[in-house]
N, C-alpha and C positions, 0 to 999 in steps of 0.2 A: 532733747530727744523728741521726735514726733510720736504722737500717740498712734495706736493701730488704726483708729478711725480716720485721723487726718491723713495718715499714710495711704490708706485705701482710697480716700477721696482724691488725693493728689495724683495717685497712680491712674485713676479713672480719668482725671482731667488731662493728663499727658496724652492718653489715647484719644480723648475727645479733640484735643488741639491738633493731633496728627491727622485725625479724620477730617477736621476742618481744612487742613492744607490739601488733603486728597480731594475733598469736595470742590474747593475753589480751583484746583488744577483742572478738574473735570469741567467746571463752568468755563474756564479759560479756553480749554480745547474746543468746547462747543462753539464759542464765539469765533475762534480762529478759523474753524472750518466754514463758518458762515461769512467770513470775510470782514469781520469786525475786529481789526487788530487792536484798537483802543480798548474795547471791552476785554479782549484777551489780556492785554497788558495789565489792566486794573486788577483782574482776578489772579493773574500770575503773581503780581506783587503781593496781593492779599494772601495767597498760598505761602509765600515766603515769610510773611509776618506770622502766620499761624504756626508754621514750623518753628520759628523763633520762640513763640510762646511755649510750645512743648519743650524746647530746650531750656528755657528759663525755669520751668517747673522741674525738669530733670536735674538741673544744676542745684536748685534749692534742696531737693531730696538728697542728692549726693553730698552737699555741704552739711547736711544734718545726719550723715552716716547711714543713709538708707538707699539701697539699690532699687531703682524703679523697675517695675514689671510691665513689659510691653505685651500687648495682646494683638491678635489679628484685627485688621481693619476691614469693615464691610466695603464693598465696592459701591460708589455712587451710581445712580441709575443711568446717567448719560442721555436721558430722554427728556426733552423740554418742549413744551407746547409752542412757545414763542420766545422772542428776545426778552420779554419781561419776566418770564418764569424763573430764571436763575436769580434775578434781582430780588424777587419776592421770596424765593427760597433762602437767599442769603440773610435777609432780615429775620426770617423765622429761625434760622440756624443760630444767628448771633444772639437772639433772645434766649434760646436754649442754653448757649454757652454762658451767658450772663447769669441765668438762674443757677447753673451748676457752680459757678464761682461764688455766688451768694451763699449756696449751701455749704461750701467749704468755709467761707468766712463766718457763717453762723455757728458752725461746729467749733471752729477755732476760738471764737468769742466765748462760747458756752464753757469751753474747757480752759479758759484763760491762757490760751496759746498766743500771746501778744506778738511774738516774733513772726508767726504765720499771718496774723491779721495785718501786720505792717507790710509784709511781703505782698499780700493780696491787695493792698490799697492801690498799687499801680494797676493791677488788672481790673479793679472796679472802675477806675477812671478810663482805662483803655476800652473797656466794653461800652461805656457811654459813647465814646468816639466811634466805635465800630457800628453800633446801632444807628447813630446819626448819619454816618457815611452811607449805610445801606438805605436808610430812609431818603436821603438826598438823591441817591442814584435812582430810586424808584420814582420819586417826584419829578426829576429831570427827564427820565424816560417817558413818563406819562404826559409831560408837557410838550416835549420836543421829539420824542422817538417815533411817533406815528407818521411823521413827515420825513421823506427821504433826505431832504436837505438838513433838517433838524437832527436826524439820526447820524448823518455824516459829521456834523459839527460836534455832537455829543461824543461820538467815537473819537474824534480828534482830541477833544478835551481829556478823555480818559486815557489816551495814549501818552499824555504828559506826566502821568503819575510815575514817581521814581521810588525805588526801594530805599528805605532808611532803617538800619538796624535799631532795635529797641534801646532805650536809654536807661533801663533799669539796672541798677547795681545791686548784686546779690551779696 
């Protein structure tokens, strides 16, 4: 049985993951309107991954006899100063999500909820990958994105990203 504190934190995480999907869909839309189909694709795939993360947390709660509580999501701003702004915002957001998962992990460790810490191990690894991907996108944009040919090639590279469902078994 999940403790009340862990239940509360995981409920909050579900809603944070759903907001992440919402935010990344907003980024995808921004890039699509700007004619950057590859950037759109990259963030569209990212939105799918974040939705999957929310579903994994939901399944974990349900498998532990707890019904998740969903709350309203805030609307993303939809306003970005330039093509780099969503990339920078995605890194900041991933760091926020990482800190949130670490908070759940710390609480689970403190209360000797080893089943939850084991479940969260996958997310700890995943967040490391998420932050690195965001950092790589920023670095590549800063290196190549200021030049129209470089931006074109970077956009083409990002268009190749394909969605792959998570491999976590709950």
